[in-house]
N, C-alpha and C positions, 0 to 999 in steps of 0.2 A: 612330185613337180620336177622337171628337168630344166636346168639352167640353161641349156642350148637348143631349146624349142623355137620354131618359126622359122620364118624366113632365112634370118642371118644366123641360125644356129651352127650349120655347119662351117661356114666361113669363120665364125668366132672360135668353134672348137680348134679348128686347125690353126688359126693364129695363135691363140694362147697355149696350144699343145706343143707347137714346133718353132715358131718364129720368136716369141719373146725369150723361150729359152736358151735358143740358139745365140741370139744377139746378147744376152747377159753372159753367157759362157764364153763368148768370144772377146767382147769388149771390155769387161772388167779386169781380166788379167792383161790384156794388152796395155790399159791404162797404167796399171802399176809397172809395167815393163818400161813404159817410154817415160816415167816419171824419175827424175834423177833421184838416188838415194843419199840425201844430206840432212838426216835429223839434226835439228837445231835445239832441241831439248830431250829430256829423258822420255816424254812421251812419244817423240819421234822414234824411238829406238824399239817401241812396244810391237811394232809390226814386223820387222825383221826377226825379232827375238822370238815372237809368236810362231813365225812361220818355221823357224828351225826347231821349236820345240815341239810343234804339231807334226811336223815331219818325223822326227825322233820317236814320238809316242805312236804314230800310224805305223811306223816300221816295226816296233817292238809288238803292236798287237797283231799286225799282220803275220809277222813270225811265230808268234803264239798260237794263232789260230792253225797256222800250216803245220807246226809240230804237234800240236794235239791231233788233227787230221792225220798225221802221219802214223800215229800210235795206234790208232783204230783202223787203219788200212788193211784190207785184205785182198790179196790179188785174185784175179777172176780167171786165171789161167791155172793156178795150182790147187 
């Protein structure tokens, strides 16, 4: 059973595949950027702290994967 069958199948598929993800990807970061960062409590500092920690972890993981890939790299021209 296909979820996008029938007369409105193609428009629904297009809408939920392209429109909704683009709106979320554009509006959510923009909302955080225009909101002033003035945490009033300890919980208010969790989002900026999480962003810094997540950035560091993602950088470390990406660097580790890149270094692992470099160890197994063999040039095609040699």
